[in-house]
C-alpha positions as CSV (number, residue, x, y, z in Angstrom):
1,M,0.0,-0.2,-0.2
2,S,1.5,3.5,-1.2
3,A,1.9,5.8,1.4
4,P,-0.7,8.7,1.4
5,S,-0.3,12.0,-0.2
6,A,0.6,15.2,1.8
7,T,-3.3,16.4,1.2
8,I,-4.3,13.2,2.7
9,R,-2.1,13.2,5.9
10,D,-3.3,17.2,6.3
11,T,-7.0,16.0,6.0
12,L,-6.3,13.0,8.5
13,K,-4.7,15.1,10.8
14,I,-7.7,17.9,10.7
15,C,-10.2,15.0,11.3
16,Q,-8.2,13.7,14.2
17,D,-7.9,17.3,15.8
18,L,-11.6,17.3,15.6
19,K,-12.2,14.0,17.1
20,D,-9.9,14.9,20.0
21,I,-12.0,17.9,20.8
22,K,-15.1,15.9,20.1
23,M,-16.2,18.3,17.4
24,P,-18.3,16.3,14.4
25,I,-17.0,17.3,11.2
26,K,-20.6,18.4,10.0
27,E,-20.8,20.6,13.3
28,F,-17.6,22.1,12.4
29,I,-18.6,22.8,8.7
30,I,-22.0,24.2,9.8
31,H,-20.0,26.5,12.5
32,F,-17.5,27.2,9.9
33,L,-20.1,28.9,7.3
34,T,-22.4,30.5,9.8
35,G,-20.2,31.7,12.7
36,K,-20.7,35.2,13.5
37,H,-17.1,35.8,14.7
38,I,-15.1,38.2,12.6
39,E,-12.4,35.7,11.9
40,L,-14.9,32.9,10.8
41,A,-16.9,35.4,8.8
42,T,-14.0,36.5,6.6
43,C,-12.9,32.6,5.7
44,P,-15.7,31.7,3.4
45,C,-16.4,35.3,2.3
46,F,-15.0,34.3,-1.4
47,W,-17.1,31.2,-1.6
48,A,-20.2,33.1,-3.3
49,T,-18.3,35.1,-5.7
50,N,-16.8,34.9,-9.1
51,T,-13.5,33.6,-7.7
52,G,-15.1,30.8,-5.6
53,Y,-18.4,29.8,-7.4
54,K,-16.6,27.0,-9.4
55,S,-14.9,25.4,-6.6
56,T,-17.9,25.8,-4.0
57,L,-20.3,24.0,-6.7
58,Q,-17.5,21.3,-6.7
59,V,-18.1,20.8,-2.9
60,V,-21.9,20.4,-3.2
61,E,-21.3,18.1,-6.2
62,C,-19.4,15.7,-3.8
63,I,-21.9,16.0,-1.3
64,R,-24.6,15.2,-3.9
65,D,-22.4,12.3,-5.2
66,T,-22.6,10.7,-1.4
67,F,-26.3,11.1,-1.5
68,E,-26.6,9.2,-4.4
69,N,-24.8,6.0,-3.3
70,S,-27.7,4.5,-1.6
71,A,-31.5,4.2,-2.7
72,D,-32.4,6.1,0.7
73,G,-29.9,8.9,0.1
74,Q,-31.2,9.3,-3.6
75,G,-34.5,10.0,-2.2
76,W,-33.6,12.6,0.5
77,W,-31.3,14.3,-2.2
78,A,-34.4,14.5,-4.5
79,D,-36.5,16.0,-1.8
80,F,-34.1,18.5,-1.1
81,I,-33.7,19.6,-4.7
82,Q,-37.5,19.9,-5.2
83,Q,-37.6,22.0,-2.1
84,E,-35.0,24.2,-3.5
85,A,-36.6,24.2,-7.0
86,V,-40.2,25.1,-5.4
87,R,-38.3,28.1,-3.5
88,I,-37.0,29.4,-6.4
89,L,-39.9,29.2,-8.3
90,V,-42.0,31.1,-5.4
91,Q,-39.5,33.7,-5.2
92,N,-40.3,34.3,-9.1
93,N,-44.0,34.2,-8.1
94,H,-43.4,37.0,-5.8
95,R,-41.4,38.9,-8.4
96,M,-44.1,38.5,-11.0
97,S,-47.2,39.1,-9.1
98,C,-47.1,42.9,-9.6
99,S,-46.1,42.6,-13.3
100,T,-48.3,43.4,-16.2
101,G,-46.5,40.8,-18.2
102,H,-47.9,40.7,-21.7
103,F,-51.3,41.9,-20.8
104,Q,-53.5,42.9,-23.8
105,S,-56.8,44.4,-23.3
106,S,-59.7,42.9,-25.5
107,K,-60.8,46.4,-25.9
108,L,-57.6,47.8,-27.1
109,V,-56.4,44.9,-29.0
110,R,-54.8,45.9,-32.5
111,P,-54.0,43.1,-35.3
112,E,-50.3,43.5,-34.8
113,F,-50.8,41.8,-31.4
114,F,-51.3,38.7,-33.2
115,S,-48.2,38.8,-35.7
116,K,-45.6,36.3,-35.9
117,A,-42.9,38.9,-34.5
118,A,-45.2,39.8,-31.8
119,K,-45.6,36.3,-30.5
120,V,-41.6,35.5,-30.9
121,K,-40.9,38.7,-28.7
122,Q,-43.2,37.7,-26.4
123,E,-42.0,34.0,-26.1
124,E,-38.4,35.6,-25.6
125,Q,-39.2,37.8,-22.9
126,M,-40.8,34.9,-21.1
127,V,-38.3,32.3,-21.4
128,Q,-35.2,34.6,-20.9
129,Q,-36.8,36.9,-18.3
130,E,-39.8,35.9,-16.7
131,M,-39.4,31.9,-16.4
132,P,-35.8,31.2,-17.2
133,F,-35.7,28.7,-14.3
134,L,-38.8,26.6,-15.1
135,Y,-38.2,26.6,-18.8
136,G,-34.7,25.5,-18.5
137,I,-35.9,22.9,-16.3
138,L,-38.4,21.8,-18.8
139,M,-36.2,22.0,-21.8
140,G,-33.3,19.8,-20.0
141,M,-36.1,17.3,-19.1
142,L,-37.6,17.1,-22.6
143,K,-33.9,16.8,-24.0
144,N,-33.1,13.9,-21.7
145,G,-29.5,15.5,-21.2
146,E,-29.1,14.5,-24.7
147,D,-29.0,16.1,-28.2
148,P,-32.2,16.0,-30.1
149,S,-31.0,13.7,-32.7
150,A,-30.4,11.0,-30.2
151,T,-34.1,10.6,-29.3
152,G,-34.9,9.1,-32.7
153,D,-38.2,11.2,-32.7
154,V,-37.8,13.0,-36.0
155,E,-39.9,10.7,-37.8
156,D,-42.7,10.9,-35.7
157,S,-42.9,14.6,-35.7
158,D,-45.5,16.9,-37.4
159,S,-45.1,17.8,-40.8
160,K,-45.2,21.3,-40.2
161,T,-42.1,23.2,-39.0
162,C,-42.6,25.7,-36.1
163,T,-40.5,28.7,-35.9
164,S,-38.0,28.9,-32.8
165,P,-37.6,32.6,-31.5
166,N,-34.4,33.2,-33.4
167,E,-35.5,32.0,-36.5
168,P,-36.0,34.3,-39.5
169,I,-39.5,34.8,-40.5
170,S,-40.0,34.9,-44.5
171,G,-43.0,35.6,-46.5
172,P,-44.2,36.7,-50.0
173,S,-42.3,39.4,-51.6
174,D,-45.4,41.5,-52.2
175,T,-46.2,43.5,-49.2
176,F,-49.8,43.7,-49.5
177,E,-50.1,39.9,-49.9
178,A,-47.9,39.2,-46.9
179,Q,-50.3,41.8,-44.8
180,L,-53.2,40.0,-45.8
181,L,-51.7,36.4,-45.1
182,E,-50.7,37.8,-41.6
183,R,-54.0,38.8,-41.0
184,D,-55.2,35.3,-41.7
185,G,-52.7,34.0,-39.4
186,I,-50.7,32.1,-42.4
187,T,-47.0,32.6,-42.1
188,Y,-44.3,30.7,-44.4
189,V,-41.2,29.4,-42.6
190,P,-38.3,27.5,-44.0
191,N,-38.6,24.0,-43.5
192,S,-35.3,23.0,-41.5
193,G,-36.8,19.6,-40.6
194,G,-34.8,17.0,-38.3
195,Q,-32.9,18.0,-35.2
196,D,-34.1,21.5,-35.5
197,Q,-38.0,20.7,-36.0
198,V,-37.7,18.4,-32.9
199,S,-35.8,21.3,-30.8
200,C,-38.5,23.7,-32.0
201,R,-41.2,21.5,-31.0
202,W,-39.8,21.0,-27.3
203,H,-39.1,24.8,-27.4
204,H,-42.9,25.4,-28.0
205,M,-44.1,22.8,-25.2
206,A,-41.8,24.2,-22.8
207,A,-42.9,27.6,-23.5
208,T,-46.5,26.8,-23.3
209,I,-46.4,25.1,-20.2
210,C,-44.5,28.2,-18.8
211,A,-47.3,30.7,-20.3
212,Q,-49.9,28.6,-18.7
213,L,-48.6,28.7,-15.1
214,L,-47.9,32.5,-15.6
215,F,-51.5,32.9,-16.3
216,A,-52.5,30.8,-13.7
217,R,-50.8,33.0,-11.3
218,N,-51.4,36.2,-12.9
219,R,-54.0,36.8,-15.3
220,C,-52.4,39.9,-16.8
221,H,-50.0,37.4,-18.6
222,N,-52.8,36.5,-21.1
223,G,-50.8,36.7,-24.5
224,L,-50.8,33.2,-25.4
225,Q,-54.3,32.7,-24.1
226,L,-55.9,35.7,-26.1
227,H,-54.1,34.1,-29.2
228,N,-55.6,30.8,-28.5
229,A,-59.3,32.5,-27.9
230,I,-59.2,34.3,-31.3
231,R,-58.0,31.0,-33.1
232,F,-60.5,28.6,-31.4
233,L,-63.5,30.8,-32.0
234,P,-63.7,30.5,-35.9
235,C,-62.4,27.2,-36.1
236,G,-65.4,26.0,-34.3
237,V,-64.4,25.1,-30.9
238,L,-67.3,24.4,-28.5
239,E,-67.8,26.7,-25.7
240,H,-67.7,24.1,-23.2
241,V,-64.4,22.8,-24.6
242,N,-62.9,26.5,-24.6
243,N,-64.1,26.8,-20.8
244,Y,-62.2,23.6,-20.0
245,L,-59.0,25.0,-21.9
246,H,-59.4,28.1,-20.1
247,I,-59.5,26.4,-16.7
248,L,-56.2,24.9,-17.7
249,G,-54.9,28.2,-18.8
250,L,-54.4,27.5,-22.5
251,T,-57.1,30.2,-23.7
252,S,-59.0,33.1,-22.7
253,S,-62.9,33.0,-21.8
254,R,-65.3,33.0,-25.0
255,K,-66.5,36.6,-23.7
256,T,-63.1,37.8,-24.1
257,A,-62.4,36.4,-27.5
258,I,-66.1,37.8,-28.7
259,A,-65.0,41.3,-27.2
260,A,-61.5,40.9,-28.8
261,L,-62.9,40.3,-32.2
262,Q,-65.3,43.2,-32.1
263,T,-62.5,45.6,-31.4
264,L,-60.4,43.7,-34.4
265,S,-63.4,44.1,-36.7
266,S,-63.0,47.9,-36.5
267,H,-59.4,47.7,-37.7
268,A,-60.6,45.0,-40.3
269,A,-63.2,47.3,-41.7
270,E,-60.5,50.4,-42.3
271,D,-58.5,47.9,-44.0
272,A,-61.5,46.7,-46.0
273,K,-62.3,50.2,-47.1
274,A,-58.5,50.8,-48.3
275,V,-58.3,47.7,-50.1
276,M,-61.6,48.2,-52.3
277,S,-60.8,52.1,-53.2
278,L,-60.7,52.8,-56.7
279,D,-56.9,54.1,-56.0
280,C,-56.0,50.3,-55.5
281,S,-58.5,48.7,-58.0
282,P,-59.8,51.0,-60.7
283,E,-60.8,48.1,-63.3
284,I,-62.2,45.2,-61.0
285,G,-62.6,45.4,-57.2
286,P,-61.4,42.5,-54.8
287,F,-63.9,40.1,-53.6
288,L,-65.0,40.0,-49.8
289,C,-65.5,36.2,-49.2
290,I,-66.6,34.4,-46.1
291,N,-66.4,31.0,-45.9
292,N,-67.7,28.3,-43.6
293,L,-65.5,25.4,-44.0
294,D,-66.2,21.8,-43.4
295,I,-63.9,19.8,-45.6
296,E,-62.0,16.5,-45.6
297,E,-58.7,16.5,-47.3
298,E,-58.4,12.7,-47.9
299,V,-54.9,11.3,-48.5
300,H,-54.7,8.0,-50.6
301,A,-51.1,6.9,-49.8
302,V,-51.0,8.0,-46.0
303,S,-47.6,8.2,-44.3
304,V,-46.2,9.6,-40.9
305,T,-45.9,12.9,-42.3
306,D,-48.7,13.0,-44.9
307,C,-52.2,12.1,-43.8
308,S,-55.8,13.1,-44.4
309,M,-56.9,16.4,-42.6
310,M,-60.2,17.9,-41.7
311,F,-60.6,21.7,-42.2
312,H,-63.4,23.2,-40.3
313,G,-64.4,26.8,-39.2
314,T,-65.3,30.2,-40.5
315,W,-62.8,32.4,-42.3
316,G,-63.2,35.8,-43.9
317,Y,-60.6,37.4,-46.4
318,V,-60.0,39.5,-49.3
319,Q,-59.8,37.7,-53.0
320,L,-57.7,40.0,-55.3
321,P,-58.0,39.5,-59.0
322,S,-54.9,38.2,-60.7
323,K,-53.0,41.5,-62.1
324,T,-51.5,38.7,-64.7
325,I,-54.9,38.1,-66.0
326,L,-56.1,41.7,-65.9
327,D,-53.2,42.8,-68.0
328,L,-54.5,40.2,-70.6
329,L,-58.1,41.5,-70.6
330,D,-59.4,44.4,-72.9
331,K,-60.2,47.4,-70.4
332,S,-62.8,48.7,-72.6
333,E,-65.0,45.4,-72.1
334,L,-65.0,45.8,-68.4
335,N,-68.2,47.2,-67.8
336,L,-71.9,46.5,-66.3
337,R,-73.1,45.3,-69.7
338,A,-70.7,42.7,-69.8
339,Y,-71.6,41.6,-66.5
340,Q,-75.3,41.7,-66.9
341,Q,-75.4,39.8,-70.1
342,P,-73.7,36.5,-68.8
343,I,-76.2,36.7,-66.0
344,K,-79.2,36.8,-68.3
345,D,-77.7,33.6,-69.8
346,V,-77.4,31.4,-66.7
347,S,-80.9,30.2,-66.6
348,S,-80.6,28.6,-69.8
349,M,-77.0,27.8,-69.4
350,Q,-76.5,23.7,-69.7
351,I,-73.8,22.3,-67.3
352,N,-72.2,18.9,-68.3
């Protein structure tokens, strides 16, 4: 057996000295860290500073490893960590209780609040400033301490990619078309797929859970809930289902959704007036379309990423005549008589 090192010998000597004065090592450590004597107070003063953080955490990790050596110890350690996590989250609750969060009044809401950029900004603020601790725990659990590619869950993911907070948002080159799509809640994003798609899905799961809990503690944090309430109403979600989701913190009440839509309708009316003006469409004006859809898109060759879908709900939109087609027409023939004559022929028209 080799001779102990100098460090081991010094450690054994200190242990023997403590034994001689009949002071347990743990009792010594407690007095060393909490003693009010000036000489004791200055000894660990650098433990919780930039120069001592790393080595102090090494001490904590050694204590953790000691607990992990037995099943009972693992339970004690898990209970301790759980209590500490709850303590940190409760402190955050107190901090956020007076915050207005992402509150948006249904009486003052504007269409820009529902844009993709606004949603990304809200998520960034929530996961980076308001709930970083809980978000980090949820993401760590979802990742299982591994890279997303190690889960093998890519093939089972939804075919539509989501957008992470830092991913650029792309759209049509035409500004007006992009604005209309944005009003309809449609956004084109690059299909990254694979690992990025799984990470993005995990991000949205964790961010949604954080938003639920924020809303449960403080109803001023209603950004996600108002988004969902506006989506669910035209999609035909029943009121009692919406009430259940409201209890879970996933959506606002149906009354709030209707009030928000009434506010948004005033903005939509102004947009419709602008689109229907003669300056925008001197030849043929746009069509205002309201569709109550209940359509099933059936896919015969079903796969994991390509399956039948049901489209149900009510949508209103503006249909603009194609400029390419308008350029091919004789403008002199675009008059009321040219419209009335085909209408008269409809009754005798034969459809094969």
